[in-house]
TIKE-342095 format. One record per residue (C-alpha): x, y, z; residue in three letters. Coordinates in steps of 0.25 Angstrom, whole numbers, plus 5000, padded with zeros to 4 digits. Example, Ala and Ser with C-alpha at 12.3 -4.5 7.8 and 13.67 -1.06 7.14 Angstrom:
REM TIKE-342095
504949825031Ala 505549965029Ser 
This chain:
REM TIKE-342095
481355805342Met 482355925341Lys 481156035345Ser 480755925354Ala 482055925361Ala 481956075362Gly 480756075371Glu 481655975381Met 482556095385Ala 481656185395Arg 481956225408Ala 481756105420Pro 480456065424Phe 480456075440Asp 479655965446Glu 479356045460Met 479256195454Tyr 478556255442Gly 478356395438Ala 478656505446Leu 479156395456Glu 477856345459Thr 477856205466Val 477256105456Arg 475956025464Pro 476655905466Pro 477755965475Tyr 476956045480Arg 476855985495Asp 478255945494Tyr 478756085490Ala 478056145502Ala 478756045511Trp 480156055505Leu 479956225507Ala 480056185520Gln 481056105524Gln 482456155530Asn 483456135520Pro 484556085530Glu 483355975533Val 483455925518Met 485055915517Phe 484755835529Asn 483755735523Lys 484655725509Arg 485955685519Ala 485155585525Glu 484555515512Ala 486055515506Asp 486455445520Leu 485455345520Val 485555315506Phe 487155295508Arg 486955195519Arg 485955105511Val 486955105500Gly 485955175490Ile 487055215479Thr 487355205465Phe 488755175459Ala 489255255448Val 490455185440Tyr 491655255434Gly 491255385441Asp 492555485439Lys 492455545452Asp 492255425461Asp 492655305453Gly 492055185449Ala 490955115456Gly 490655235465Thr 489455215476Glu 488655355474Arg 487455385482Leu 486355445473Ile 485855585479Pro 484455575484Phe 483755715484Asp 482755735494Val 481755825485Ile 480755725478Pro 480355745464Arg 478755735466Ile 477855675453Ile 476155685454Pro 475555565453Ala 474755615440Ala 476155635435Glu 476655505438Trp 475555435433Arg 475755485418Gln 477255465421Leu 476855305426Glu 476055305413Ala 477055345404Gly 478055255411Leu 477155135409Arg 476955155396Gln 478455175392Arg 479055045399Val 477754965390Arg 478255005378Ala 479854985380Leu 479254835384Asn 478654825372Leu 479854865364Phe 480654775372Leu 479954675369His 479654705354Asp 481254725350Val 481454585356Tyr 480354515348His 479454585337Glu 480154705335Arg 478954775331Ala 479454905333Ile 480654885325Leu 479854825314Arg 479054945315Ala 480255045314Gly 479855135326Lys 481355105332Ile 482455075322Pro 482654915323Thr 484254945325Glu 484155035337Gln 483554915344Val 484154775337Leu 485754845338Gln 485654915351Asn 486454865361Ser 485254845372Gln 484554755360Tyr 484654605365Arg 484454515355Ser 484354415365Glu 483154455369Met 482354435354Glu 481154355356Gly 481254325371Val 480054325379Ala 480154405392Val 479154395403Pro 477854475400Ser 478554555389Gly 479354655398Ile 480754695395Tyr 480954815407Ser 480254775419His 481054905427Ile 481055015418Ala 481655145424Gly 481155255415Ile 481855395415Asp 480855525415Leu 481355655414Val 480455805414Arg 480555925408Ala 479756045407Gly 478856075394Asn 478456215389Glu 477356225398Arg 478256195410Gly 477856055411Glu 478555935416Gly 478555835404Val 479155685408Phe 480255615397Tyr 480655485397Val 482255495397Leu 482655345396Glu 482055215399Asp 482855115407Asn 482354975405Leu 483654895407Arg 484054905422Val 483455035427Pro 483955075441Ser 483655165451Gly 482355125457Val 482955115472Ser 483355245473Tyr 481955275468Met 481455195481Leu 482555225491Glu 482355385488Asn 480855355492Arg 481455295504Lys 482255405508Met 481255505507Met 480055435513Met 481355415525Arg 481655585523Leu 480455645522Phe 479255565529Pro 478455665530Asp 478255695515Leu 477755555512Phe 476755575522Ala 476355705515Arg 476255675501Asn 475755555494Lys 476855485486Ile 476955365479Ala 477655245485Pro 478755195476Val 479355075487Ala 478454965481His 479454975467Tyr 480154845473Pro 478754775476Asp 478454825461Leu 479654775455Leu 479654635461Leu 478254625457Glu 478754655442Asn 479854565442Leu 479054455448Arg 477854475438Ser 478854465426Val 479454315429Ala 479454215419Pro 478154135416Gln 477654045426Gly 478554085438Val 477554125449Asp 478554155460Asp 479754225453Pro 481154255460Thr 481654395457Val 483054435457Val 483754555455Leu 485154545447Leu 486254635450Thr 487554665445Pro 487954665459Gly 488654785470Met 489354865460Tyr 488254885451Asn 487855055453Ser 486354995455Ala 486754885465Tyr 485954965476Phe 484654965467Glu 484654815465His 484854775479Ala 483954865484Phe 483054805474Leu 483154665476Ala 482854695491Gln 481754785490Gln 481054665481Met 481554545488Gly 482254475479Ile 483854435477Glu 484854535472Leu 485754445463Val 486854445455Glu 487154355444Gly 488154275450Gln 486754245459Asp 485954185447Leu 486254055437Phe 485453995426Val 485153855426Gln 484053775419Asp 483553895412Ser 483353975423Ala 483954075433Val 484254045447Tyr 484754115459Met 485954065469Arg 485254045483Thr 485653995497Thr 484653895494Arg 485053845480Gly 484753915466Pro 483353995465Gln 482654015450Arg 482654175447Val 481454205440Asp 481554365437Val 482854435436Ile 482954595438Tyr 484054625434Arg 484954745435Arg 486154695425Ile 486454735411Asp 485954645400Asp 487454645396Asp 487754575410Phe 486654485412Leu 487054365406Asp 488454325402Pro 488054215393Lys 487054305385Ala 487854435385Phe 489254515392Arg 489954375395Ser 490854435404Asp 489654475414Ser 489554435427Thr 488454505432Leu 487354415424Gly 486954265423Val 487454175413Pro 486254115406Gly 485254225410Leu 484754235397Leu 484354105393Asp 483554115405Val 482954235401Tyr 482554205388Arg 482054075392Ala 480954155401Gly 481554085413Arg 481854235419Val 481454375419Thr 482554475417Leu 482054615423Ala 482354695413Asn 482354625402Ala 483854575394Ile 483654675381Gly 482854785387Ala 483854885386Gly 483554915372Ile 482154985376Ala 483055085386Asp 484255115375Asp 484255265373Lys 484255245357Ser 482855165360Ile 482255275369Tyr 481755385357Pro 480855265352Tyr 479955235367Val 478955335363Pro 478955255349Glu 478755125357Met 477655175365Ile 476955215353Gln 477255075346Phe 477154975357Tyr 475955035364Leu 475155145356Gly 475255255365Glu 476055385365Lys 477155405376Pro 476655455388Ile 478155485391Leu 478955555381Ala 480355525378Asn 481455635379Val 481755685363Pro 482855595359Thr 483955615348Tyr 484455475343Lys 485855505338Cys 485755385328Arg 484855465320Asp 485655575311Lys 484755685313Asp 484855675329Asp 486255655330Leu 486455785321Gly 485555855332Tyr 486155795343Thr 487555835340Leu 487155965337Ala 486555985350Asn 487255905361Leu 487256035369Lys 485756025371Asp 485655875372Leu 485755745380Val 486555645374Val 486355485379Lys 487155365375Glu 486055275371Val 486555165380His 486955265391Gly 486455265405Ala 486755335418Gly 486955475413Gly 488055435407Tyr 488555425392Gly 487755545390Met 487855695386Leu 487155805392Val 487355935382Gly 486956045390Pro 487855985402Ala 489155975394Ser 490356045389Thr 490656065374Arg 491755965375Glu 490755855380Glu 489755895370Ile 490855885359Ala 491355735364Thr 489955695366Phe 489755735351Ala 490755645347Glu 490355515354Arg 488755555348Val 489255555335Lys 490255435335Ala 489055355339Asn 487655425339Pro 486755305340Ala 487355295353Asn 486655425358Tyr 485355485359Ile 485255645364Ala 484055705370Gln 483755855374Pro 484355895386Thr 482955875397Leu 482855985406Ala 482455895417Leu 481555925427Ser 482055955440Thr 481655955455Val 482156025466Pro 483255945472Thr 484055945488Phe 485656005482Val 486656045490Glu 486156195488Ser 484856155492Gly 483556145482Ile 483756135467Ala 483156085456Pro 483755955449Arg 483555875437His 482855755439Ile 482255615431Asp 481555505435Leu 481555345434Arg 480255285435Pro 480255125437Tyr 479255055427Val 478954895431Leu 478454815420Ser 477954685424Gly 476454645425Arg 476254785424Asp 476954905422Val 477154995435Val 478055095440Thr 478355155455Val 477955305455Pro 479055385455Gly 480555345451Gly 482055375453Leu 482255515451Cys 483655565449Arg 483955705449Val 485155775445Ala 485855835457Leu 486955935449Arg 486256065446Glu 485856075432Gly 486255925428Ser 485255835421Leu 485855705424Val 485155635434Val 485955495434Asn 486355455448Ser 487755415441Ser 487955555436Gln 487455625451Gly 486055635450Gly 485255595461Gly 483855535466Thr 482555595472Lys 481355545475Asp 479955535467Thr 478755555472Trp 477455515465Val 476255585471Leu 475155505473Glu 474055605471Lys 
């Protein structure tokens, strides 16, 4: 692995430009169009996008920010230059995403039932059963169609290899309450508003049907015997950082947006309070973490959930998407074993590779990590949003020394990875057009079938040289075009 890690530190792969500044084929038409544009017009287009997004309320709440105070509402910067993916490349990515999510769902069913993968010694038992994301309350529970993660967001990054080709890697699996899909949809609407001529000239696969696919997916996993299910979206409320997305998706799907106080349990079923009296609820698309779902079963101080919900769920009389306990499969300490899962459950080689990963709970990996912190990215296994991590090359000696002590104090809480030279795409910044690092989060829906929409949320690190693309850390977003030919 150590030699493989060394291979990751190459110069960034430029998505638009190849050797000697030649334009790569997927970008040729767009690059020719871009070269003809007046920079002032592009600046005005970006300003128009910011204005519209602010009017619509497309913001992201940042909590505990040192500069702006707790609960600051920020506009997520939107870049007017898209990321473009050719059709053949997307087909390969799509196959890899579907393969990975199928294996992860099989893993989740297995660890809460037969535990064959643990008995086979493929994953250390204690890393699963003693993990804080493992929910013993789910042991033996039959979930509809055996699906635990109905909505998955798989974070992909791209790095160049020795032949100058861009290779995709899975950086993270998000299987609990993956967010960001509303920005994918709004980014596309904005690009079509700003540059309608580009969509007339290019065959770009649509994404606007995602809410319809999501609703169809949720209805397909209703409890047995329910022919016309009632679906709701459960939100923690308007102070949640992703509340805009919750309201947006509920509106797009034509379903009720509810909070915990709007639901109650009676006669082994979940009901919604309405002006016409109680209405039975069959499927809950929940955007609340496990701990807060049911104060009778998990955190007793939670005011966000529904008392008694777990009992109804265990009895098979309501479907939760995603399932309670799905977090064990996207914990960063489990991530290194996903290729093994694919082989174990599907008998296939992984189509998409993991980033080489050092498990700090292992003595040798810990030693290597501590000796090479300046060259590595180190993450908390339960961390998210760019927090609780060290980017070695971008850190001071003091920051590295302080982080080393944290790792030594609790090695099992950390993994380490080589610092990837994330691919870049030309981005319209204050100084003009310049390369910036990106990632991609496609969304995978599991119901009767495993489906994706072509594209995903493309996040961009707007600060020069930064590799952190998270919105909470100053990142922005781009529209992603998957070409249809």
